[in-house]
Each structure stands twice: as C-alpha cells, then as structure tokens.
C-alpha positions as CSV (number, residue, x, y, z in Angstrom):
1,X,-46.8,24.4,59.0
2,X,-49.1,26.2,56.6
3,X,-52.7,26.0,57.9
4,X,-54.3,25.9,54.4
5,X,-51.9,23.3,53.0
6,X,-52.8,19.6,52.8
7,X,-50.2,17.0,53.5
8,X,-49.9,13.4,52.1
9,X,-49.5,10.6,54.6
10,X,-45.7,10.4,54.0
11,X,-45.4,14.1,55.0
12,X,-47.8,13.8,57.9
13,X,-46.0,10.7,59.3
14,X,-42.6,12.5,59.0
15,X,-44.0,15.5,60.9
16,X,-45.6,13.4,63.6
17,X,-42.5,11.1,63.7
18,X,-44.4,7.9,63.4
19,X,-44.8,5.4,60.6
20,X,-47.6,5.9,58.1
21,X,-49.3,2.7,59.2
22,X,-49.6,4.1,62.7
23,X,-51.5,7.1,61.4
24,X,-53.8,4.8,59.5
25,X,-54.3,2.7,62.6
26,X,-55.0,5.7,64.8
27,X,-57.5,7.0,62.3
28,X,-59.4,3.7,62.3
29,X,-59.3,3.2,66.0
30,X,-60.2,6.7,66.9
31,X,-62.9,7.2,64.3
32,X,-61.1,10.1,62.6
33,X,-62.4,11.2,59.3
34,X,-59.6,12.3,57.0
35,X,-60.3,14.0,53.7
36,X,-59.2,12.3,50.6
37,X,-58.3,13.8,47.3
38,X,-59.7,12.8,43.9
39,X,-57.2,10.0,43.6
40,X,-58.3,8.6,47.0
41,X,-55.1,9.6,48.8
42,X,-55.4,10.9,52.4
43,X,-55.0,14.7,52.7
44,X,-54.1,15.9,56.2
45,X,-54.6,19.4,57.4
46,X,-52.4,21.2,59.8
47,X,-55.1,20.6,62.5
48,X,-55.1,16.9,61.7
49,X,-51.3,16.8,62.3
50,X,-51.7,18.8,65.5
51,X,-54.3,16.2,66.7
52,X,-51.9,13.4,65.8
53,X,-49.1,15.1,67.7
54,X,-51.4,15.3,70.7
55,X,-52.3,11.6,70.3
56,X,-48.6,10.8,70.2
57,X,-47.9,12.7,73.4
58,X,-50.8,10.9,75.2
59,X,-49.5,7.6,74.0
60,X,-46.0,8.5,75.4
61,X,-47.7,9.2,78.7
62,X,-49.0,5.7,78.7
63,X,-52.6,6.2,77.6
64,X,-54.3,3.5,75.6
65,X,-56.3,4.3,72.5
66,X,-59.5,3.5,74.4
67,X,-58.8,6.3,76.8
68,X,-57.6,8.6,74.0
69,X,-60.9,7.9,72.1
70,X,-62.8,9.4,75.1
71,X,-60.5,12.4,75.1
72,X,-60.8,13.0,71.3
73,X,-63.5,15.8,71.6
74,X,-61.3,17.7,74.0
75,X,-58.2,17.1,71.8
76,X,-60.0,18.4,68.7
77,X,-61.3,21.4,70.6
78,X,-57.9,22.2,72.0
79,X,-56.3,22.0,68.5
80,X,-59.0,24.2,67.1
81,X,-58.4,26.8,69.8
82,X,-54.6,26.7,69.2
83,X,-55.3,27.1,65.4
84,X,-57.5,30.2,66.2
85,X,-55.2,31.7,68.8
86,X,-52.8,33.6,66.6
87,X,-55.6,35.4,64.7
88,X,-57.3,36.3,68.0
89,X,-54.1,37.5,69.5
90,X,-53.4,39.6,66.5
91,X,-56.8,41.2,66.7
92,X,-56.4,41.9,70.4
93,X,-53.0,43.4,69.9
94,X,-54.5,45.8,67.3
95,X,-57.2,46.9,69.7
96,X,-54.8,47.9,72.5
97,X,-53.3,51.4,72.4
98,X,-49.5,51.6,72.8
C-alpha cells in the first residue's frame, strides 16, 4: 500500500474486505473525516485503510461501535505510529555502526 496514494471507496472496501456501505457507516458512526476529491468522491489514505482494518479486527473481537468510538483516538495514534515506524527504523539503522 503506497502511503501517498489515495484510494476510492471501491479500492478501500476491497482492501478492508467489507462492503462500501460498511465503510460509509463506520465513518458516520465513528465521526471520521474522510477527504473528498473535486468530484465529491471519498479519497482514502493508507492510514485511513489501516484504521478501518483496526476497526474490522475490533468488530471481529465483538466490540460494538460505541466502544470503538471511545478507542478511536488510540487507534488513530497507533496507526500514525505504525506509519512512522519504517522511517524511524531506517534512521536508527543508519546511525548504528556495523
């Protein structure tokens, strides 16, 4: 998944393995703000998709959206840290002598 690429809802739903209407429902219920292009179509980032994957896993574990809503700040934080990890790891690896 390219971190600078934007995905339409059909691509995002395929990656998350849920129907497009489920993504729209989760957005509404969880107060997610998804960017839209000039035509008004949703444009998902790699981080958005990672958040949706996290939501899907929490749903599989039996959590309701009300509970997930409370966890959203932590989920967003975790996905941001995952997104930043490869860059940080590469910098750390450069600093260590062989």
